[in-house]
Structure formats: C-alpha cells, structure tokens
N, C-alpha and C positions, 0 to 999 in steps of 0.2 A: 763633229757630232755633238749635239747639245745634251747636257745632263738633264735628268728628270727635274731637278730643281730649277734649272734655267726655263725649261718648258712650262713648269708651273707658274713661274713669275710672269712669263709672257701671257699665259691664260688670264692670270689676275689682272694684268694691265688692259687686256681686251675687254674685260668685264667692268673696268673702271675702278678697280681696287688698287689702292696705293701700295707700292712695293715696301716691304719691311725695311727698316733702317739697317744700314750696313753694320754700324757699331753695336746696335742693340743696347740692351741695359747692362750697366756695369755690375760687377759681382755684389757690391754692397746693396744695390737696389734689388737684385734677384734674391738675395738672402733675406732682406726685409719683407719682400712679397711672399717668400716661402714661409716666413714665421707667421705672417698674417693668415695665410691659408691653413697652417698647422693648427693655430689657435682656434680658428673657426671649426675645423674638423673635430678637434677635441671637445668643443662646446656642443657640437651636434651629436657626437657620440655619447656624451653624458646626458644630453637631452633625450636621446632614444632609449637609453637604459632606464632612466627615471619614468619615461612614458610607458614602456612595456611593463614595468613594475606596477605602476598605477593602474594600467588596463587589466592586469590579472586580478586586481582587487575590486574592480568595478563590475557590477552585474546588471545594473539598470541600463537599458539601451540609450536613454537620454543622457545619462552621466557619461557613458562611453563616447557618444557623439561629441559632447562638450570637450572631453579630454582630447579627442582626435583633432578637433578644431583648434584648440589651444596649442597642441603640438605643432600642427601645420603653421599656425601664425608665428610661433616662436622660431621655428626653423627658418621660415621665410625672413624674419627680422635678422637672424644671424647671418644669413646668406647676403641679404641686402647690405648689411653693415660691412661684411667682408668685401663685397664688390665695391662699395663706396670708398673704403680704405685703399683697396688696390688702385682705384682710379686716381685717388689723391697722390699715391706714390708715384704712379706713372706720370701724372701731370708735373709733379715736382722734378722728376728726372728729365722730362722734356724741356722744362725751363732752365734746367742746369743749376749750378751753385748760385745762391743769391749773393749779391755783392752789397755790402754796406751795412 
C-alpha cells in the first residue's frame, strides 16, 4: 500500500511536475531563507503600523488614496525583494559550493 506522499508524487509526475529533490536544502540554507523571510515580515509589519498611523491623521479622500497607493507599492517592493533574495539563495544552493 502506497503512502499519501507517494501518491502525491505520482500525481505530480503525471502533471509534468518535477519531483522534489531527495536531499532538499541543508540547514544553513534553510536558516538563511528563514532569516530573509523574518526580515521581510518585520519590515511589512513596521510599514503597516506606520500606514495605519498616517491614515488616522488623513481626512482628505485624495490624500488617503495616495497613502494607500504608496503603502501597496512599498509592500509589493518588499515582497519582490524578499522573493528575489530567496531565489538567489536557492540558486546558490542548487549550484553548490563554489570552487576557486
């Protein structure tokens, strides 16, 4: 009898999705990725606090709209930077240690 994991892997293969690597990422890489995520989460949390504070003081609809737009843009920038950094870390882990 196959485990749920094995069945899921077979479904993935039928859909043309590559199996996950057996070794996965080493502990150092996982810790580095976790640190990148934590920093991004902290920056987003700080951004949200500041955004809410500014919104409370803004009464004009146009000023509020601009604040919302700026908040969304900055949040998107932080998330894109986080994703780019995670991709760099994954790419470096896939290439392995550099020699030379």
